[in-house]
PLY file of the C-alpha trace (Angstrom):
ply
format ascii 1.0
element vertex 80
property float x
property float y
property float z
element edge 79
property int vertex1
property int vertex2
end_header
86.30 88.13 97.21
86.67 91.22 99.39
85.30 94.67 98.80
84.76 96.12 95.35
83.25 99.12 93.61
80.28 99.82 91.39
79.81 102.64 88.89
77.02 103.58 86.61
75.18 106.84 85.70
73.36 106.94 89.04
75.34 105.01 91.59
79.00 105.30 92.65
80.08 103.26 95.63
82.47 100.88 97.34
81.51 97.68 99.26
82.33 95.89 102.53
81.42 92.42 101.24
83.47 89.36 102.07
82.62 86.16 100.25
84.33 82.84 99.43
83.64 80.54 96.53
83.81 76.70 96.96
84.35 75.21 93.45
83.65 71.68 94.68
80.17 72.69 95.85
79.74 75.42 93.23
78.51 77.88 95.87
79.40 81.18 97.47
79.50 81.78 101.26
78.94 85.22 102.72
81.06 86.17 105.75
80.68 89.13 108.08
81.60 92.33 106.19
84.81 94.26 106.43
84.79 97.14 108.89
85.58 99.71 106.23
84.22 99.51 102.65
87.02 99.65 100.04
88.27 98.41 96.66
91.65 97.90 95.06
92.94 96.22 98.21
95.47 93.48 98.78
94.51 90.10 100.29
96.25 86.92 101.27
95.81 83.75 103.25
98.11 82.55 106.06
96.96 79.52 108.00
93.22 79.82 108.68
93.19 83.61 108.24
92.48 85.80 105.32
94.22 89.19 105.57
92.96 92.30 103.81
95.33 95.28 103.60
94.90 98.87 102.37
92.55 99.79 99.51
90.69 102.82 98.23
87.64 104.17 100.13
86.05 105.88 97.18
85.29 104.98 93.63
87.95 105.57 90.97
85.52 107.80 89.18
85.41 110.48 91.87
87.55 113.52 91.24
89.78 115.15 93.84
92.22 113.72 96.23
92.10 109.93 96.66
90.95 108.60 99.99
93.07 105.54 100.82
92.83 103.19 103.76
95.75 101.99 105.88
93.44 99.49 107.65
94.35 95.83 107.98
91.76 93.17 108.75
92.16 89.47 109.56
89.23 87.08 109.07
89.51 83.68 110.81
88.04 80.84 108.74
88.79 78.09 111.24
85.76 75.86 111.77
83.83 77.40 108.94
0 1
1 2
2 3
3 4
4 5
5 6
6 7
7 8
8 9
9 10
10 11
11 12
12 13
13 14
14 15
15 16
16 17
17 18
18 19
19 20
20 21
21 22
22 23
23 24
24 25
25 26
26 27
27 28
28 29
29 30
30 31
31 32
32 33
33 34
34 35
35 36
36 37
37 38
38 39
39 40
40 41
41 42
42 43
43 44
44 45
45 46
46 47
47 48
48 49
49 50
50 51
51 52
52 53
53 54
54 55
55 56
56 57
57 58
58 59
59 60
60 61
61 62
62 63
63 64
64 65
65 66
66 67
67 68
68 69
69 70
70 71
71 72
72 73
73 74
74 75
75 76
76 77
77 78
78 79
């Protein structure tokens, strides 16, 4: 799980979280956060790396021009 957004009547925000779920152990592991908070991004695994590409840097509920990210991050899970 990478990034995300939260909306309610008082809070509008995007997140930098990076977590992985292990179904065998039924537990989540927190990893160091992404550099830029965003949601609606694309992710994929190649080898021991998880790549996170693009995304929106503001909630979908904010009016005006969208603020999109062209950032790409690679997280190395080797030895974790």
